C-alpha positions in Angstrom: 17.0 -86.7 -208.7 16.9 -85.6 -205.0 20.6 -86.0 -204.6 21.4 -84.0 -207.7 18.9 -81.3 -206.6 20.5 -81.1 -203.2 24.1 -80.9 -204.6 23.1 -78.1 -207.1 21.3 -76.3 -204.3 24.3 -76.5 -202.0 26.7 -75.3 -204.7 24.4 -72.4 -205.7 23.5 -71.2 -202.2 26.3 -68.8 -201.6 26.5 -67.3 -205.1 22.8 -66.9 -205.2 22.9 -65.2 -201.8 25.5 -62.7 -203.2 23.4 -62.0 -206.3 20.3 -61.6 -204.2 21.8 -59.2 -201.7 23.5 -57.1 -204.4 20.3 -57.0 -206.4 18.3 -56.0 -203.4 20.7 -53.2 -202.6 20.6 -52.0 -206.2 16.8 -52.1 -206.3 16.5 -50.1 -203.1 19.1 -47.7 -204.3 17.3 -47.1 -207.6 13.9 -46.9 -205.9 15.1 -44.4 -203.3 16.7 -42.3 -206.1 13.2 -41.9 -207.6 11.9 -40.2 -204.4 11.3 -36.5 -204.9 13.8 -35.6 -202.1 16.7 -37.6 -203.7 16.3 -37.0 -207.4 17.2 -34.1 -209.5 15.8 -33.4 -213.0 18.0 -34.7 -215.8 20.1 -32.2 -217.6 19.4 -31.9 -221.3 21.9 -33.6 -223.6 22.2 -31.2 -226.5 23.7 -31.9 -230.0 27.1 -30.5 -230.9 27.8 -28.3 -233.9 30.5 -29.6 -236.3 33.1 -27.0 -235.2 32.5 -28.0 -231.6 33.1 -31.6 -232.3 36.6 -31.1 -233.8 37.7 -28.8 -231.0 36.3 -31.1 -228.3 37.8 -34.2 -229.8 41.2 -32.4 -229.8 40.7 -31.5 -226.2 39.6 -35.0 -225.3 42.7 -36.4 -227.0 44.9 -34.2 -224.8 42.9 -35.4 -221.7 43.4 -39.0 -222.8 47.1 -38.6 -223.2 47.5 -37.0 -219.8 45.2 -39.3 -217.9 45.0 -42.6 -219.7 48.4 -43.1 -221.2 48.7 -46.9 -220.7 45.1 -47.8 -221.1 43.6 -49.5 -224.1 40.5 -47.6 -225.3 37.5 -49.3 -226.9 35.6 -46.1 -227.7 35.3 -42.4 -227.0 32.1 -40.3 -226.8 32.1 -36.5 -226.6 28.9 -34.7 -225.5 27.5 -31.7 -223.8 25.4 -32.3 -220.7 24.0 -29.0 -219.5 27.0 -26.7 -219.4 29.6 -29.4 -219.0 31.4 -30.8 -222.0 32.2 -34.5 -221.3 34.5 -37.0 -222.9 33.6 -40.6 -222.0 36.3 -43.2 -222.5 35.4 -46.9 -222.5 38.5 -48.7 -221.4 39.7 -52.2 -221.9 41.3 -52.8 -218.5 40.9 -55.8 -216.3 37.3 -54.7 -215.9 35.9 -52.7 -218.8 34.1 -49.5 -217.7 33.6 -46.0 -218.7 35.6 -43.0 -217.4 34.1 -39.5 -217.8 36.2 -36.4 -217.9 35.2 -32.7 -217.9 36.9 -31.3 -220.9 37.3 -27.8 -219.4 39.2 -29.0 -216.4 40.6 -32.3 -217.6 39.5 -34.0 -214.4 37.5 -37.2 -214.0 33.9 -36.5 -213.1 31.2 -38.6 -211.5 27.6 -37.6 -211.0 28.4 -36.6 -207.4 31.1 -34.2 -208.5 28.5 -32.5 -210.8 25.8 -32.6 -208.2 23.7 -34.9 -210.4 23.7 -38.2 -208.5 20.4 -40.0 -208.9 21.4 -42.8 -206.4 21.6 -42.9 -202.7 24.9 -44.9 -202.7 28.0 -43.2 -204.0 28.4 -43.6 -207.8 31.5 -45.9 -207.5 29.7 -48.2 -205.0 26.7 -48.4 -207.3 28.9 -49.4 -210.2 30.8 -51.9 -208.1 27.5 -53.5 -206.9 26.3 -53.8 -210.5 29.5 -55.6 -211.5 29.2 -57.9 -208.5 25.6 -58.6 -209.3 26.1 -59.5 -213.0 29.4 -61.4 -212.4 31.6 -59.1 -214.5 33.7 -58.3 -211.4 35.8 -61.3 -212.3 35.5 -60.9 -216.0 34.3 -63.4 -218.5 34.4 -66.4 -216.1 32.1 -64.4 -213.8 29.6 -63.8 -216.6 29.7 -67.5 -217.6 29.2 -68.5 -214.0 26.3 -66.1 -213.8 24.8 -67.9 -216.9 25.3 -71.2 -215.2 23.6 -69.9 -212.1 20.6 -69.0 -214.2 20.4 -72.4 -215.7 20.8 -73.9 -212.2 17.9 -71.9 -210.9 15.7 -73.2 -213.8 16.8 -76.8 -213.0 16.1 -76.3 -209.3 12.6 -75.0 -210.1 11.8 -77.8 -212.4 13.3 -80.6 -210.3 11.7 -79.2 -207.1 8.3 -79.1 -208.8 8.7 -82.6 -210.1 9.7 -83.9 -206.7 6.7 -82.1 -205.1 4.2 -83.5 -207.5 5.7 -87.0 -207.3 5.3 -86.9 -203.5 1.9 -85.4 -203.7 0.7 -88.1 -206.1 2.0 -90.8 -203.8 0.2 -89.1 -200.8 -3.0 -88.8 -202.9 -3.0 -92.5 -203.7 -2.9 -93.1 -199.9 -5.9 -90.9 -199.4 -4.1 -87.8 -198.2 -5.3 -85.0 -200.5 -3.9 -82.0 -198.5 -1.2 -80.5 -200.7 0.8 -79.4 -197.6 2.2 -81.9 -195.1 4.4 -81.9 -192.1 
């Protein structure tokens, strides 16, 4: 059991380090975004009238044809956030992600361009770190590897606890009752 525990621990060390560091940076970024000096109140997302939906969808189709010609879309969302009409395209590229365009200008927007960033890191860095953290940076194999890492952590916890209690029971039989040893 010890050899298997050591091998799994060695194989998981670097990926776990990457997940730990990226998760820590994301947690600090999101925590810092909640500070009063860094956060801005969210803009209201208001419902669209029926006539607005048709006009905005036509405009979003023009933006899509101009900007995302060779991209396979999975879905489109049109909404009004504050005074900005947005069209959000979920693409099916090598890495699926959402692209947001301002329908008045036809330009891609991020929370920074609208002055709405709730994060300390730039938006694209935050999104990249999220994809690194959950394994989707390398697609489905990364997500499966992430799943295997979770299973490995569970195995390491159980096998480590089992080995500790086996050693503790052996020490207790010899009269050493201290749970910590050198």
